[in-house]
C-alpha positions as CSV (number, residue, x, y, z in Angstrom):
1,F,0.0,0.0,0.0
2,C,1.1,3.6,-0.5
3,L,1.6,5.9,2.4
4,S,0.2,9.4,2.2
5,M,2.6,12.2,2.0
6,K,1.8,13.3,5.6
7,E,2.4,9.7,6.9
8,W,5.6,9.5,5.0
9,W,6.9,12.7,6.5
10,L,5.8,11.6,10.0
11,Q,7.8,8.4,9.6
12,V,10.9,10.3,8.4
13,G,10.6,12.6,11.4
14,L,10.3,9.7,13.8
15,L,13.4,8.1,12.3
16,C,15.3,11.3,12.5
17,I,14.5,12.1,16.1
18,P,17.1,9.7,17.6
19,L,19.7,10.8,15.1
20,V,19.1,14.5,15.9
21,A,19.2,13.7,19.6
22,V,22.6,12.0,19.2
23,Y,23.9,14.8,17.0
24,L,22.9,17.6,19.3
25,H,24.9,16.0,22.1
26,I,28.1,16.0,19.9
27,P,30.1,19.0,20.9
28,P,31.7,21.2,18.2
29,P,35.3,20.2,17.4
30,Q,38.1,21.9,19.5
31,L,39.6,24.8,17.5
32,S,43.1,24.2,16.3
33,P,46.0,26.3,17.7
34,A,46.1,28.2,14.3
35,L,42.4,29.0,14.4
36,N,42.5,30.0,18.1
37,K,45.4,32.3,17.3
38,W,43.4,33.9,14.5
39,L,40.5,34.4,16.8
40,S,42.5,35.7,19.7
41,A,44.1,38.3,17.4
42,G,40.7,39.7,16.4
43,E,38.4,42.3,17.9
44,H,34.7,42.7,18.3
45,F,32.1,45.4,17.8
46,H,28.4,45.5,18.5
47,F,25.9,45.6,15.7
48,R,22.2,45.4,16.3
49,G,22.6,43.3,19.4
50,H,25.3,41.0,18.0
51,N,28.9,40.8,18.9
52,V,30.7,40.7,15.6
53,F,34.3,39.5,15.1
54,Y,36.7,41.2,12.7
55,R,40.5,41.3,12.1
56,D,42.4,44.5,11.7
57,S,46.0,44.0,10.5
58,F,48.8,45.6,8.5
59,G,49.9,44.0,5.3
60,A,51.7,44.5,2.0
61,L,49.7,47.2,0.2
62,G,50.9,50.2,2.0
63,S,50.3,52.0,5.3
64,S,47.8,54.5,4.0
65,D,45.7,52.1,1.9
66,V,42.7,50.3,3.4
67,V,41.5,46.9,2.1
68,I,38.3,45.3,3.3
69,L,37.9,41.6,2.7
70,L,34.5,39.9,2.6
71,H,34.4,36.1,2.8
72,G,32.1,33.6,1.3
73,F,29.7,30.8,2.2
74,P,29.9,28.5,4.2
75,T,33.3,29.4,5.5
76,S,34.7,32.3,7.4
77,S,37.2,35.2,7.4
78,Y,39.9,32.6,8.0
79,D,39.7,32.1,4.2
80,W,42.0,35.1,3.9
81,I,44.8,33.7,6.1
82,K,47.0,33.1,3.1
83,V,46.5,36.6,1.6
84,R,48.6,39.2,3.4
85,L,47.1,42.6,2.9
86,N,46.0,45.5,5.1
87,C,42.6,44.1,6.0
88,F,39.5,44.2,8.1
89,V,37.7,40.9,8.0
90,F,34.9,39.6,10.1
91,F,32.5,36.7,11.1
92,P,28.9,37.6,10.6
93,P,26.5,37.4,13.7
94,Q,25.5,33.9,14.6
95,R,22.4,32.0,15.7
96,P,19.6,32.7,16.1
97,H,19.3,35.1,13.2
98,K,17.5,35.7,9.8
99,Y,20.2,36.7,7.4
100,S,19.9,39.1,4.4
101,I,22.4,40.6,2.0
102,F,21.0,44.1,3.0
103,E,21.8,43.6,6.7
104,Q,25.3,42.2,5.9
105,A,25.9,45.4,3.8
106,S,24.8,47.5,6.7
107,L,27.1,45.5,9.0
108,V,30.1,46.4,6.8
109,E,29.0,50.1,6.8
110,A,28.8,49.9,10.6
111,L,32.3,48.4,10.8
112,V,33.7,51.2,8.6
113,S,32.0,53.8,10.8
114,H,33.3,52.0,14.0
115,L,36.9,52.1,12.6
116,G,36.6,55.8,11.7
117,L,37.0,55.2,8.0
118,G,33.9,56.9,6.7
119,Q,35.8,59.6,4.9
120,Q,38.6,57.4,3.6
121,K,38.7,55.7,0.3
122,V,38.6,51.9,0.7
123,N,39.5,49.0,-1.6
124,L,37.1,46.1,-1.3
125,I,38.0,42.5,-2.1
126,S,35.2,39.9,-1.9
127,H,34.5,36.2,-2.6
128,D,31.4,34.2,-3.2
129,Y,28.6,35.4,-0.8
130,G,30.8,38.5,-0.2
131,D,30.5,39.4,-3.8
132,T,26.8,40.1,-3.5
133,V,27.3,42.1,-0.3
134,A,29.9,44.1,-2.2
135,L,27.3,44.8,-5.0
136,E,24.7,46.1,-2.5
137,L,27.4,48.4,-1.0
138,L,28.3,49.5,-4.5
139,Y,24.6,50.2,-5.3
140,R,24.2,52.3,-2.1
141,S,27.4,54.2,-2.9
142,D,26.8,54.8,-6.6
143,Q,23.0,55.1,-7.0
144,N,21.3,55.4,-3.7
145,R,23.9,57.7,-2.1
146,T,23.2,56.3,1.3
147,G,26.3,54.2,1.6
148,R,29.1,55.0,4.1
149,L,31.7,53.4,1.8
150,N,33.9,55.7,-0.3
151,F,35.0,53.2,-2.9
152,N,38.5,53.4,-4.4
153,S,38.2,50.0,-6.1
154,L,36.3,46.6,-6.1
155,C,37.8,43.2,-6.7
156,L,35.4,40.3,-7.0
157,S,36.2,36.6,-7.1
158,N,34.2,33.4,-8.0
159,G,30.8,34.7,-6.8
160,G,27.4,33.9,-8.2
161,L,26.8,37.4,-9.6
162,F,24.4,36.2,-12.2
163,P,21.6,33.8,-11.3
164,E,21.5,32.5,-14.8
165,T,25.1,31.1,-14.6
166,H,25.0,30.1,-10.9
167,H,24.8,26.4,-10.2
168,P,24.3,25.8,-6.4
169,R,25.3,22.4,-5.0
170,L,22.5,19.9,-4.2
171,L,22.7,20.5,-0.4
172,Q,22.4,24.2,-1.0
173,I,19.2,23.7,-3.1
174,L,17.8,21.4,-0.4
175,L,18.6,23.9,2.4
176,K,17.6,27.2,0.8
177,D,13.8,26.9,0.8
178,Y,13.2,26.6,4.5
179,S,11.5,23.2,4.3
180,I,11.1,20.7,7.1
181,L,14.0,18.9,5.4
182,S,16.3,21.9,5.7
183,S,15.9,22.1,9.5
184,I,16.8,18.4,9.7
185,L,19.7,18.6,7.4
186,T,21.3,21.5,9.2
187,R,21.5,19.3,12.3
188,L,22.6,16.1,10.6
189,T,25.3,17.6,8.4
190,N,28.6,16.4,9.9
191,H,32.3,16.7,9.1
192,V,32.3,13.9,6.6
193,I,29.4,15.4,4.6
194,F,30.9,18.9,4.9
195,Q,34.4,17.8,3.7
196,K,32.9,16.0,0.7
197,G,30.9,19.1,-0.3
198,I,33.7,21.5,0.2
199,G,36.2,19.2,-1.5
200,E,34.1,19.2,-4.7
201,V,34.6,23.0,-5.1
202,F,38.4,22.8,-4.8
203,G,40.5,21.7,-7.7
204,P,42.0,18.1,-7.8
205,Y,45.5,19.4,-7.1
206,T,44.6,22.1,-4.6
207,Q,42.6,20.2,-2.1
208,P,42.7,21.5,1.5
209,T,44.8,19.5,4.0
210,E,43.0,17.4,6.6
211,A,43.9,20.1,9.1
212,E,42.4,22.8,6.8
213,F,39.2,20.9,6.4
214,W,38.9,20.6,10.2
215,D,39.5,24.4,10.5
216,M,36.7,25.1,8.0
217,W,34.4,22.7,9.9
218,G,35.4,24.2,13.2
219,G,34.7,27.7,12.0
220,L,31.3,26.6,10.8
221,R,30.4,24.8,14.1
222,Y,31.6,27.8,16.1
223,N,28.6,29.4,17.9
224,D,26.3,26.8,16.2
225,G,26.9,28.4,12.8
226,N,25.9,25.1,11.1
227,L,22.3,25.6,12.4
228,V,21.8,28.8,10.4
229,L,22.9,27.4,7.0
230,D,19.3,27.5,5.7
231,S,18.9,31.1,6.8
232,L,22.3,32.1,5.2
233,L,21.4,30.4,2.0
234,Q,18.5,32.8,1.4
235,Y,21.1,34.9,-0.4
236,I,20.5,32.6,-3.5
237,N,16.8,33.6,-3.5
238,Q,17.7,37.2,-2.9
239,R,20.1,37.3,-5.8
240,L,17.3,36.3,-8.1
241,K,14.8,38.7,-6.7
242,H,17.2,41.7,-6.7
243,R,19.2,40.8,-9.9
244,E,18.3,44.1,-11.5
245,R,19.5,46.1,-8.5
246,W,22.8,44.3,-8.0
247,V,23.8,43.5,-11.6
248,G,22.7,47.0,-12.5
249,A,25.1,48.5,-9.9
250,L,27.9,46.3,-11.4
251,T,27.3,47.3,-15.0
252,S,26.8,51.0,-14.4
253,T,29.5,51.9,-11.8
254,S,32.6,54.0,-12.6
255,V,34.6,52.4,-9.7
256,P,37.6,50.5,-11.0
257,L,36.6,46.8,-11.2
258,H,38.5,43.5,-11.4
259,M,37.5,39.9,-11.3
260,I,39.9,37.1,-10.2
261,Y,38.5,33.8,-11.4
262,G,39.3,30.2,-10.8
263,P,38.0,28.5,-14.1
264,L,37.4,25.0,-12.7
265,D,34.6,26.3,-10.5
266,P,31.5,24.1,-10.7
267,V,29.3,26.7,-9.0
268,N,30.2,29.4,-11.6
269,P,31.4,27.3,-14.5
270,H,33.8,28.3,-17.3
271,P,33.4,29.6,-19.9
272,E,29.7,30.6,-19.5
273,F,30.3,32.7,-16.3
274,I,33.3,34.7,-17.5
275,R,31.8,35.2,-21.0
276,L,28.7,36.7,-19.5
277,Y,30.8,38.8,-17.1
278,Q,32.8,40.2,-20.1
279,K,29.6,40.9,-22.0
280,L,27.8,42.7,-19.2
281,V,30.8,44.4,-17.6
282,P,33.2,45.3,-20.5
283,R,35.0,48.0,-18.6
284,S,36.2,45.6,-15.9
285,T,39.5,43.9,-16.1
286,F,39.8,40.2,-15.1
287,T,42.3,37.5,-14.4
288,I,41.7,33.9,-15.2
289,L,44.0,31.8,-13.0
290,D,45.4,28.4,-13.9
291,E,43.0,25.8,-15.3
292,H,43.2,23.6,-12.2
293,I,42.1,26.5,-9.8
294,S,38.5,26.2,-8.7
295,H,36.0,28.1,-6.4
296,Y,38.5,29.2,-3.7
297,P,41.3,31.0,-5.6
298,Q,42.6,32.8,-2.5
299,L,43.3,29.5,-0.8
300,E,44.1,27.4,-3.9
301,D,46.5,29.9,-5.5
302,P,47.3,32.6,-3.0
303,Q,50.3,33.9,-4.8
304,G,48.5,34.0,-8.1
305,F,45.6,35.8,-6.4
306,L,48.0,38.4,-4.9
307,N,49.8,38.9,-8.2
308,A,46.5,39.5,-10.0
309,Y,45.4,41.9,-7.3
310,F,48.6,43.9,-7.2
311,N,48.6,44.2,-11.0
312,F,45.0,45.6,-10.8
313,I,45.5,47.9,-7.9
314,H,48.6,49.4,-9.5
315,S,46.9,49.9,-12.9
316,F,45.0,53.1,-11.9
């Protein structure tokens, strides 16, 4: 006989209860000495009731130049550990929270204000999720005139700028629609599932080490960040809904633009992504890294990433 849909979901729920109960009693992994060192060197500021982490350091670009780095999903600001620049980087607020690109942009504006940089020109580097936050900041600065960022330049990297060329992973599709299944999956996702998913968006010769995989997983489990994956993934729906606003900001800005692109990226595949980027943003320069570099160019080829960025920043 056939079970009704309601009965089927009930049985799935009953089967998952013991699994969830076991999982919820598994503590997050202990942070590695390297990740602990990163955290202890950071600072915090308050934003709408949340204690937000950021790093403020001096790097290679020059003492008077400010670079703000925005990380992607589902990892953290630790993604920039191999890229040495003057930087301000941060973890977003954690659980419980309903995330939006608009609030993340306001968070960056608040950080800039907190650091007293409202009148100073800033260079923005972004990756993945951070690319869309950067486009909202660009929109506010260029068109809405409400932004607190005074852009000097914007460098994007491997983000799903265009919904039509963006191919989210299966787990992202399952999580992004706030179904009953998504609330179960956020609790059942473990290190093995995470490592497999993240490994698929790195090139075959540039896979993270076992320690690096654990650092990524530890960063996600920190403050129960794994339990807000479905909320964070609303950015995929927001990109589609606000495509005209954000792609319009990208195509109309006079701010110097550059794209650093790993062409083996299955999320933003070559050549369709870069061809559309060139077509829609012809005034932007771009760098296509080696053919084996995938979705995380700043981790897979940090020297190539830096070389591309320095060439860009010294070109105007």
